[in-house]
N, C-alpha and C positions, 0 to 999 in steps of 0.2 A: 512302721508309719513314717518315721523320719526319712528313711530311704526313699519311700514313695513320694514324700513331699519334695525332697531334693531332686528326684527324677523329673517330677512335674515342673519344678522351677526351671531346671536346665532346658527342658523341651520348650517351655514358654519363651525363654531367652533366645533359643535358637530360632524359633518361629518368628519372633519379633525382629531378630537380626536379618533373617532372610527376607521378610516383608519390607523392612526398611531399605534393604539393598536393592530390591526390585521395584520399589515404589517409584512411580513417575512423579518427580517433584515439579511443581509449577514454578516456572521462572517468572518472577515479577518484573525483571528487567525487560523481558519481551513485551509484557503488558504496557509498561511505561513507554517503551519505544513506539509501540503501536499508537498509543494515545498522543504522544508528542508529534509523530509524523503526520497523523491525520489532523492534528491541530495546525501544523504548518500549512496544510492544504488550504485552510481559510486565508492565511496570509498570502499564499501563492496566488490564489484566484483573485484576491483583491489587487495584487500586483498586476495581474493580467489586464485589469481595467485601465491601467496607466502606462504599461509598457508598449512600445510600437510593434507588437506582434498581433496577428489576427486573433480576434476574440469576438464573442457574441455582441457585446456593446462596448464602446470605448469612451473614455473621458474626452472632453473638448481639447485638452492638452495632453500629449504623451511625453514621456521622459526617457531619452535614449540611454542614460547611464543606468537606469533600473534593470536593463537586460542582463547586466553582469551578475548581480546577486540572484536574479531569477534563473539564469543559466546554471549557476552553481547549484542551486537547489534541485534543478531539473535533472542533474546528473545522477543523483542517488535516491531521490525522494520516492519515486515509484518502484525502482528495483528493490529497495530494502523492504517495501511493503509486501512484494511477492515472495521474498525470502522468508519473512516472518509468517506469511500465510502458509508456506510449505512446512514450516516448523509446527504451526498450529495443527496442520493436517496429521502430522505424526502423533500428536497427543490425542486427537480425535479418533484415530484408528486403533488406539490401544484399548478403548472401551466399547468398540462397536464392530460388528461384522460389516462386510462391504455393502450389503443391502441397507443396513441402518445408516451407514455413513453417507451413501448416495442420497437416501431420503432426507437426511439432515441437511446436506448441502443444498438440495433443491428447495427445501423449506426456507433456509436462511438466506439464499441468494436469489432464486428465481422468483419467489413470491414478492420480496421487496422490489425487485427489478420491474415486474409487471405493474405493481402498484405505483412505483415511482414514475414510470413512463406515462401512466394514465393521469396521475394527479399532482405529482411533485415537479416534474420537468416542464409541463405546459406553461406555467407562468414565466419561465425563462424565455421560451420561444415567443410568448406574447409581448414581453417588453422589448425583445429584439425587433420584432415586426413593427412595433410602434416607433422605436428609435430610428429605424431605417425607412419609415413611411411606407411600409408594405401592408399595413392593416390600419383601419380606423374603426373605432367602436370600443365598448367596454369588454371586460374579460368574459362575461357570459355571452357576448356575441361571438367570442372567439372559441370558447370551450362549451361543449365538446365537438361541435360540428367541424370547425376548422382545425382545432388542436390535434385531432387524431386522424387527420387526412394527409396521406402521402408521407414519404420518407424525407426527413431533413437531409440536406438544406433546401431542396426544391419544395418539399412539403414541410409539415410541421411536427410529425411524429418522430421522436428521437429518445435515446437514452442519455445523451449529453454526458455529464460528469459521472453517470452511473455505469459507464462502459466497463469499469473495473469488475463489476459483478458478473456479466456473462463470460468474460475471459477467465475469471477465477473459477467459475462453475465448470467451464470447458476443461481447464487443466485438472481440476479435482477429479472429474469423472474419467477423463482420458487416462490418467496415470494410476488409477486404482489397481490394476493387475500388477504393475511394477512395484507399487508401494507394498502390496500384500506379500509379494515374493521377498522383498527386502526385510519385511517385518518377520516373516516365518523362517528366514535363512540368515540370521544375523551373524553367523560365524563363517560365512563363505569367504573365498579368497579376496573378493572385491572389498568386503567390509574390513578385513584385516589390513589390507593396503590403505584403505581410507583412514583407519586409526593411526597408521604411521604418518601419513601425509599431514594430517591436521595438527600434529604435535610440533611441526616445524613451521615457523612463520612464513618462510619462503615457499614451503610446500603448499600453503593455502592459495598461492597465486597460480597453481595449476588450473584452478577453476576459471581463469580468464581466457584460457585457450579456446574453448568452444564459443565463448562470448565474442572473442576477436573475429573468428571466421564468420559469425553471423553479422557482426557489425561491418566487416570489410566487404563481404560478398553478397549479402542478402539485402541489407538496408538500401543500397543505391537503386535497387530495382523495385523494392516494395516500401516506399515511404509510409510513415505512420498515418493511419486513418481512424483507428478505433471503431471501424465499421464491422469488424470480425471477418467479413468476406474479403478474401484477397489481402488481408492485412498480415502477410506472412512474417515480416520482420518482427512485428510486435508479438505475434503468437509464439514464434520459435524462441525469441529472446527471453520473454517472460516465463515461458515453460521451463527453460533452463534454470532461471533464478528460483522459480517455485520448487523445482526438483532439488536444487542445491540446498534450500532450506530444510527439506525433509532429510537429506543425507547428513547434513551437519548436526542436526539434533540427535541423530542416531548414535553418534560417538560421545554424546553427553559431555562430561567434564573435560575430556581431552581437548575438545574444541574451545570451550569457554576459558580454560586455563591459558591456552595459547593466545587468544585475542585479548584477554585481560592483561597478561604479562607483557605483551608486545604492542599494546594499544598506541603508544607514542610513536613507534616505528610506522604503523599503518597511517597514523595521522600525518606524519611528516611526508610520507609517500603521496598521500592524497593532496596535500598542499603543493608539493613540488610538481606533480603531474598536472594539476589544474592550472598552475602558473604557466607551465610550458605550453599548454593548450591555448591559453590567452595570447601568448607571444606568437605562436604559430598562426593563429587566426588573423592577427594584425600585421604580420610581417611577410607572409608568403601567399602568393596567388594560388587559386585552386589548381590542383594537378593530381595526377594519379599517385605520385609519391606522397604528396601531402595527405591524400585521402587515407592511405594505408598507415601512415604515421599517426594521423589523428584518430583513426579507429583504435589503434593500440593504446594511445594515451587515454582515450575515453573509457575503455573497459578497465584499464589499470586504475584510473581515477575513481570510477564508481565503485569498484570492488574494494579499494583501499578505504574509502569513506564508510562503506558498509561494515568492514572489519573493525575499523576504528570506533564506530558507533556501538557495535556489539561489545567491544572491549571496555569502553568507558561506562556503558550501561551495566555490564557485569560487575564492574568495580564499585559503582556508586548507587545503582538503582535497583538492585536485586533484593528488595524488601517490600513487604506488604504495607498498605495503609488504607484508611477509610476513604481518603480522596481517590486513590487508585481504584478501589472497588467501584466507586460511583462513576468515575470517568470511563472505566473499562466497559461498563454497560451503556453509557451515554454516547460513546464515540461513534457507534454505527448509525444511530438515528441522526446525530449531528452531521455525519458525512452525507447522508441522504438529503437532509434539509438544507444544508448551508448555502449551496450555490443559488438556489431559488431565492432564498431570503436575501442574499448579498446582491443579486442582480436587480431585484425590485428596489432596494435601497439605492443602488448605483444609478438606476434610471432617473431618479429625481435629483441626482447630483450632477448629471452630465454637463449641463450648460451653466452651472453656477461658477462665478468667478472667485473660487476659493482655492486655497493652497493644497498641494499634494498631501501634506501632513494632516490637515483638518479633514479632508474628504476621506482619506484612508482610515483615520481614527474613527470617524462616524461609521464607516462600512464594517470595520473589524468589530467594534464594540456592539454595533447594532446587530450584526450577524450572530455573535455569541449570545447576546441577551435574548433575542427573539427565538433562536433555536433552543435555548435553555428553557424558556417559558413554555414553548410547544412541547418539548420533551417532558418537562416536570409535570405540567398540568394535564396533558392529553395522552402522550404515548406511554410514559412509565406506569401510570396508574390504571390503565384500561386494558384488561387481559385480551380482548379481541382485537385491539389495535396494535399491541406489541408485535405479533408475528409479521405485520405489514412492514415493520421497520427492522426485521431480522432478530428480534428478541424472543426469548423463550416465554411461553405463557406462564404467568405466576400460578 
């Protein structure tokens, strides 16, 4: 009897040890980064109202100095989201076959996209047409007859800020065969080499080589449009970053230990490369030489900030909390809602003789508050509305 019990105990311990070893642990730092970066999106789009760059509607006064912090955010804000999305794809494929994964991606990306283009984006186009004197009348004169007519910018039908969704859906479906191969052959030569590369902080910069060639040789011929068709630089660049996310998560702790232990090195490299980019922009005329140097600095800078952010998040944010659980569910509906809410508020502030600080504060707080009310009272609690915003039905 005693021998039998000891044998059972030992087998249970071995089973637990094996399960623990092979269990895919959720990384809370990735959830925090996703929430933080999507939160920054609201601040970024508020900034677009005031910076002298092209945007849907503009404040009566623009501020030239604002382009520098905006440019800084623009370097790594979207790239890190695609890397995080690639990491999330790895987790999703561990508990689904490829058909289930493709169905889940379509449900969570395509349905919110169609709903958003039909109901969420039209108010943005409406206030733009009003601000530019291209339409007169109320919203129900505009929607649906005019809102769904023709492709933006000549027409009014658009995905605007929701462009992230069709691109992410494309990458997710396109790379399924490659992801499945890597998942089922995790001890191949490439994976063993990858394990060695990520343990060296300098080795992690191997990933900028493809990014450099795309930046240097594709971007000049295919500037960013977010129109999907002929937007080759955006497609290739973000496909690489999305794929990198999947690769880096496969080596698990080897990658996280490297970025955490060398986070200050990556941060320093990011600061120095961005500073040199600013000096280059202000002191040298456009030329072929400058283009190739700038392309290298750009990919070095964005990759350094991505690695630094992963490192600091691994050090300080890899812990669960009730706030994170709430924000992690709310972030997708907030992303879908935020620009429409913000531009409606901005429309009524355009011609007011108020300061940058006051207007931006009203827009930021108003966007967060109104989006929160819509999420809490309408989206979160209604099972048939949740899928329209990419949430699972309760």
